[in-house]
N, C-alpha and C positions, 0 to 999 in steps of 0.2 A: 504494501500499500503505501501511496506516495504522500511523504511527509514535507512540511514546509519548517526549514531549519535555520537561522538565524545565528550565524558563526561569525565573532568577532576576531581582527587580527588575521584575516584570511589570505593575505596577500603573499607570505611566506611562511618558511618553518612549518612545525605541527599543521598550523591553520591551512595552509596550502595543501599538504597532505591528506587532512580531513575532506576539505572542499572536493580534491579530486575522489575519493573514496565513497563520499555521501552521494555525488553526482553518477559514478558510474554505477550506484547500486538504484538511481531513477529519483531521487527525491529532488526538490525543489530546494536550491541552497538561496539564501539572502547573504551576500558575501560584505561583510565590512574592513575599511580600510582608512588609513588615514592621508592618504595619497591619490587625488584621482587617475593621475595618469597610470600609476599601480593596478587600479581598478581597472583600469579601462584595459590595460593589458592583460590584466589576469583574466579579465571575460572574453575577450579575444581567443586566448590560448586554449580556455577550457571548453570554449565553444568550438574551435578547432578539432580537440580531442575527444570531446563528447557531442557530438553534432545534434542530438536530440535534448542537449541540456536546459533546463529551465533555472534560469539565475537574476539576481536583482543586486544592484550595488548601492552601497550606502557609506558614504564618506563621514566621521566625525576624528576629532582627535579627544582620545579619552583622558586626556589630561585635561581638559575642559568643561565643566559639568555642564554650560549653556551648549555644546556641542553634542552632549549625551543627551541631553534633555530634546534637542531638535532630532537626532538620531530615532530615538522614542517615540517624535510625536510622527517621524515622517514612516516608521515600520506601523504604527496603530492606523495610521490614515490608509495605507497600502493594504493591511489587512481587512480594514472596512470597506473600502471601496471593491475587494474582489471577495467579500464575504467569507473568509477565512479565518481559522485560529490560529496559532504559532504553535505547532507540535512541539518543537525543540529551540532551546536557545542555549549555545554554547559560550561562555565568556572564557574564550580562549587567547586575549588579548593581555600580553603583560610586558614589563620591563626590568631590567635587573638596574641599569645605569641610566641616566638621563644630564644630559649637557646642562638643563635648567632643572636644578633640584628641588626648586621650589614654583608653584604658582598660587596666588591668591593667599599665602601665607602657608599653605601645605606644602607638605612632601609630595612629590608629583610623582613620587612612584609608590606609596601609600594610595595617593589618588588614582592610578591607572589601576595597579591590583588590584584593589579592595573597595574603594569609595565607588567607580564607576560600574563595575558591574554588578554593585549592590544596587545604585541609584534605577541603572537599565532593566533590573529584574522587577523591581518595585514600579515602575513606571509601564512593563509591558504585563503586568499579570493580567489587566483586563483582557488580553487575548491568548493568555495562556490558560487552557483547558485542565481538566480534572485528570486527563490522561496526558497531559503535555509534563514536558522533561526541564530542567534547568541542570546544564554541566557545567560545574565552576573547576576551573584548574587550579590545582592546588601545587605542593611538591613536596618532596621529602625533607626539604628544609624548612623547619617550622621552630620559631621561638618565640618566647612569652613576649607578648605587644605591650608595648610602652604608649600607654594612652597619650601621654605628653608628645611623643614622636606623631602619631596618629593624627592631633590637631596640630602639629606643626610647631611646637613650641621646644623640641628637643632635635638636635640633628643626629642622624644616623650615617654609618659607614653603607656603601652599597651592599655589601652582604647582611650587615643586620635588617635595612629596610627591605629587602626581600625575603629574607627569613620571615620576620613579622608580618610584613603584608600577606604571605603566604598562609601562616597561621589564620589571619585575620579573616581570610576571605572563608577558610574551613570554618571557623567559629561561627560566623553567622550564616554560612550554609546549612550548619547543624540547627543552629536555631530557628531559621525559616523553615528547613527541612521538616523540622519535627510540628511547628506551627500549623504548616500547611499540609501537613501527613492525609487528613482524613478529606479534604477538600479540592488539593493539586493547587499549582503542579510539584510533581517530585522534584526536589532539589538536593544534589550530592555534589560530593566535592572528590575529584581524582587526579593523584598523582601519576601522569602520563609513563613516568619512569624517569630515573636521573640521568643527566649528563647525556640526553639525545642529543644529536649534532644541529641543533637552531644557530641563528646566528647569536642568540642571548647566551648559549654555551659558549660558542666559540669567543664571543668578547669577552665573558666573564671570567674564562677558565683557559684559554688560548690552546683547546683542543677540537677536534674535529667532532665528536661525539659518537653516538649509536644511531641505528635506524631510524629515522622521522616518522616510518610508516609505523613502528611499536606504537608512538604516542597514539597517531591516527586512528589506528584500530581499536585502541580500548576507549577512545571518545565516542566513536561510532558505537560502542556497543553499549556505553553508557545512554548514549542517545536514544537506542532503538530497541535493545534486546532484550528477553526475559529476564534474562539473568540479573538487571537491574531494577525491576519492578518492583522490586518492595525496597528499595535502599535510601527511604528518605531520611535524610540527614546525616547519612552514613557517609565514610571517606572510604575511597579504593584506593589502595598502594599498588603500581603496577611494578614496583620492584618486588615486590613480594605475590604477585598475582593475586589477589585476594580482599578485601574488606578486610580491614584492620583498623584499631584503635589510631585515632590520630594524636599529636601532642595532649598531655592531659590537660591542659586549659581549654581545650576544644570541648571538653567532656564535661566540664563546670558548667552549669546553667547560668549560676548568678555571673560569671566572667562574659560568658556570651552575652548575656542581658545588658551588662555596663559596656560591651563591645558596641551591640546595636544601638545601645541608646546613644552612645557618642556618635556614632554613623549619623542616626538621627537628628543631632543637634548640628553637625558638621553641616549636613544638608538644608536642616531649616534656616 
């Protein structure tokens, strides 16, 4: 059955491989990127490779909350025009380091990795049905979140910001996943596998990394397979190939609530 799937960060890395896998399976893929030129080139290349491909492109810089709001507004409008629901949202876009580390007084790495996907998910809830899914990209790198850093009052190294932002998305995934468990959509967080060969890994660690198709495969499974049908609020660790406990903080309901309250206060 054809699904309509919004994929952020679709122009390269695991996102690109995921787009290819989804199109090969006959799904409609809504491709997000922050460069219109890259999106245009991607759409041409994918149409050549998959002549029957159904794609649509959306541009937004996820470090800018106004652009996240516009992205959501455009997706909502397109869903309404076509009388569609969004079957899957894959919050794949992420950063390890940025030249401009702050925007609007916030740490831009937290903004892209944690806050933007939270806002986008919340804004798209009207078109995410009971059987829809939200797949959030986590990481094996998780460390306790400094809420002062999250609100922009404490500076962090790239590695610390990345690990904290990935625990933060895991925490709000669990909180929202449990909150929506009975009504949907299903929200799950996934570590696609450590040190896959993305540009982020090459920039951060100077290594080629593993086959990106490993990460794309688990994203497709999380988005579509029965294996994940009861995974609301859970964390899948593709390093071990199973659902596993995340960092202990993500299992603390009080800490998750405090994190979500902080996100809500930032966005307010």
